[in-house]
C-alpha positions in Angstrom: 16.0 23.0 -22.6 13.0 20.8 -22.8 9.5 22.1 -22.3 8.7 23.6 -18.9 4.9 23.8 -18.4 3.8 26.7 -16.2 0.5 25.6 -14.6 1.6 22.3 -12.8 4.9 23.9 -11.8 3.1 26.8 -10.2 1.3 24.3 -7.9 4.7 22.6 -7.2 6.0 26.1 -6.3 3.0 26.5 -3.9 3.9 23.1 -2.4 7.5 24.2 -1.6 6.3 27.6 -0.4 4.1 26.2 2.3 6.7 23.6 3.2 9.2 26.4 3.8 6.6 28.4 5.7 6.1 25.3 7.9 9.8 25.3 8.8 9.7 29.0 9.7 6.6 28.5 11.8 8.3 25.5 13.7 11.4 27.6 14.4 9.1 30.3 15.8 7.3 27.8 18.1 4.0 27.9 16.1 3.7 24.2 15.8 0.0 23.9 15.0 0.4 26.5 12.2 3.4 24.5 10.9 1.4 21.3 10.9 -1.4 22.9 8.9 1.1 24.3 6.4 2.3 20.7 5.7 -1.2 19.6 5.1 -1.9 22.5 2.7 1.4 21.7 0.9 0.0 18.1 0.5 -3.1 19.5 -1.4 -0.8 21.4 -3.7 1.3 18.2 -4.3 -1.9 16.3 -5.2 -3.1 18.8 -7.7 0.1 19.5 -9.5 0.3 15.9 -10.6 -3.3 15.7 -11.5 -3.2 18.9 -13.5 -0.1 17.8 -15.3 -1.7 14.5 -16.3 -5.1 16.1 -17.2 -3.5 18.7 -19.5 -0.8 16.3 -20.8 1.9 18.7 -19.6 4.2 16.3 -17.8 7.9 16.8 -18.2 11.2 15.6 -16.8 11.7 19.0 -15.2 8.4 18.8 -13.5 9.2 15.4 -12.1 12.5 16.5 -10.6 11.1 19.8 -9.3 8.2 17.9 -7.6 10.7 15.5 -5.9 12.8 18.4 -4.6 9.6 20.2 -3.3 8.4 17.0 -1.7 11.7 16.6 0.1 11.4 20.1 1.6 7.7 20.0 2.4 7.4 16.3 3.5 10.9 15.5 4.7 12.6 18.5 6.1 9.5 20.4 7.3 7.9 17.5 9.3 11.4 16.5 10.6 12.0 19.9 12.0 8.4 20.2 13.3 8.4 16.9 15.2 12.0 17.5 16.6 11.3 20.9 18.0 7.8 19.9 19.2 8.4 16.6 20.9 11.8 15.0 20.2 14.3 17.7 21.4 14.1 16.7 25.1 15.2 13.2 24.2 18.6 14.2 23.0 20.3 11.9 20.6 17.4 9.5 20.2 15.2 12.5 19.3 17.3 14.2 16.6 18.3 10.8 15.1 14.6 9.9 14.8 13.9 13.2 12.9 17.0 12.5 10.7 15.8 9.0 10.0 12.5 10.2 8.9 14.2 12.7 6.5 16.6 10.2 5.0 14.0 7.5 4.6 11.8 10.1 2.9 14.7 11.0 0.5 15.3 7.3 -0.2 11.5 6.8 -0.8 11.5 9.6 -3.3 14.6 8.3 -5.1 13.2 4.8 -5.3 9.9 6.1 -6.7 11.7 8.1 -9.4 13.7 5.1 -10.5 10.7 2.7 -10.5 8.1 5.1 -11.9 8.2 3.4 -15.4 8.4 -0.2 -14.1 5.9 -0.3 -11.2 2.1 -0.2 -11.5 0.7 3.2 -10.7 -2.2 1.5 -8.8 0.1 0.8 -5.8 2.9 2.6 -4.1 5.8 0.6 -2.9 6.2 1.8 0.7 4.3 4.5 2.5 4.3 7.7 0.3 6.3 10.5 1.9 3.3 13.0 1.8 1.3 10.5 3.8 4.0 10.0 6.4 4.4 13.8 6.8 0.6 14.2 6.9 0.4 11.6 9.7 3.0 13.5 11.8 1.3 16.9 11.1 -2.2 15.6 12.0 -0.8 14.1 15.2 0.5 17.5 16.3 -2.9 19.1 15.6 -4.8 16.3 17.3 -2.6 16.4 20.3 -2.9 20.1 20.7 -6.7 20.1 20.5 -7.6 16.9 22.4 -4.8 16.2 24.9 -2.9 19.4 25.8 -1.7 22.5 24.0 1.7 22.1 25.7 4.5 20.2 24.0 4.4 16.5 24.9 6.4 15.1 27.9 7.2 11.6 28.9 5.7 9.1 28.2 4.0 10.9 25.3 7.3 12.0 23.8 8.4 8.3 23.6 5.2 7.3 21.9 5.7 10.1 19.3 9.3 9.0 18.8 8.1 5.4 18.2 5.6 6.8 15.6 8.4 8.7 13.8 10.6 5.6 13.6 7.6 3.4 12.4 6.7 5.9 9.7 10.3 6.1 8.6 10.6 2.4 8.3 7.2 2.1 6.4 8.4 4.6 3.8 11.4 2.3 2.8 9.5 -0.9 3.2 8.0 -3.1 0.4 4.5 -2.8 1.8 2.0 -1.8 -1.0 -0.2 1.2 -0.4 -3.1 2.1 -2.7 -2.7 5.1 -5.0 -5.3 7.7 -5.7 -4.3 7.7 -9.4 -6.7 4.8 -10.0 -9.6 6.5 -8.4 -12.0 7.6 -11.1 -15.5 8.9 -11.3 -16.0 7.5 -14.8 -19.1 5.4 -15.1 -20.4 6.7 -11.7 -23.5 8.8 -11.1 -22.4 12.5 -11.0 -25.2 13.2 -8.5 -23.9 10.6 -6.1 -20.3 11.8 -6.5 -21.4 15.4 -5.6 -23.3 14.2 -2.6 -20.3 12.2 -1.3 -17.9 15.1 -2.0 -20.2 17.5 -0.1 -20.4 15.2 2.9 -16.6 14.8 3.0 -16.1 18.6 2.9 -18.7 19.1 5.7 -17.0 16.5 7.9 -13.5 18.1 7.3 -14.8 21.6 7.9 -16.5 20.6 11.2 -13.6 18.8 12.8 -10.4 19.2 10.8 -8.3 18.5 13.9 -9.6 15.0 14.2 -10.6 14.3 10.6 -7.1 14.6 9.2 -5.7 12.4 12.0 -8.3 9.6 11.5 -7.8 9.7 7.7 -4.0 9.4 8.1 -4.3 6.7 10.7 -6.7 4.7 8.6 -4.5 4.9 5.5 -1.4 3.8 7.3 -3.2 1.0 9.2 -5.1 -0.2 6.1 -1.8 -0.6 4.2 -0.4 -2.8 7.0 -3.6 -4.9 7.1 -3.5 -5.5 3.4 0.0 -6.8 3.8 -1.5 -9.7 5.7 -2.4 -12.4 3.1 -5.7 -13.5 4.8 -7.0 -9.9 5.1 -6.0 -9.1 1.5 -7.8 -12.1 0.1 -11.0 -11.3 2.1 -11.0 -7.7 1.0 -10.4 -8.6 -2.6 -13.4 -11.0 -2.5 -15.6 -8.3 -1.0 -14.5 -5.8 -3.7 -15.3 -8.4 -6.4 -18.7 -9.1 -4.9 -19.5 -5.3 -4.7 -18.3 -4.9 -8.3 -20.6 -7.7 -9.4 -23.6 -6.1 -7.5 -22.9 -2.8 -9.2 -22.8 -4.5 -12.6 -26.1 -6.3 -12.0 -27.6 -3.0 -10.9 -26.5 -1.3 -14.1 -27.9 -4.1 -16.1 -31.3 -3.8 -14.3 -31.3 0.0 -15.0 -30.6 -0.7 -18.7 -33.4 -3.2 -18.9 -35.8 -0.7 -17.3 -34.8 2.0 -19.8 -35.3 -0.5 -22.7 -38.7 -1.4 -21.3 -39.7 2.3 -21.0 -38.5 2.9 -24.5 -40.6 0.0 -25.9 -43.7 1.3 -24.0 -43.2 4.8 -25.5 -42.8 3.3 -29.0 -46.0 1.3 -28.6 -47.8 4.4 -27.4 -46.6 6.4 -30.4 -47.7 3.6 -32.7 -51.2 3.6 -31.2 -51.5 7.3 -31.6 -50.5 7.0 -35.2 
């Protein structure tokens, strides 16, 4: 048997544990807890891949185990959650919507595994299944805190059904979504990174029930907007302009450092 690395697979095990816990919570009628379990599983899913790449401990076993865990945590768990929470009263339309979400998630994972060596890691082809599951989970939490703690009734149940169908279709679409793999702190000020990270943590801790929902909604919507040619070109030009400004700023800082160095050298010469 080929190498099996312990640390990243422990995080994958945590992913599948919280996914299964979410299913159990949904069956027990604890829908908000089930939604939070899916979000926690998402954090484990993010870190198992990052740890595997950082420690150079990727393996074929890890890839397959991660896909199976994702299918449970982000396919079965959100499908069961949204069906028991909102879609069950709709009968066939409801359970078919939950099934469509599950099968599209499975197809999304299978396509990703096949294309992993041929498609750029900077973009996902189709909405990633953890993001689709996170969108459903955050919707449950948002609805409970800001609309009503009771399960949705018409017309809300129809709107949630529409959301389920849209997310399912986005997962198997060819719309490109940005990947977090190309986000790096290299070349950036550690102080600024720490400040931004602290602000994000504070915002999430203050209002997690709305923060997760807005983040999920923004990610799904931004991918759709980038699929529009005009918006994509405008955003690319803005990014290019911002990159140029950052480069000019770095050059100015380097010039200031060189000038300070020259002044210090002159001062040392005078003292000598």
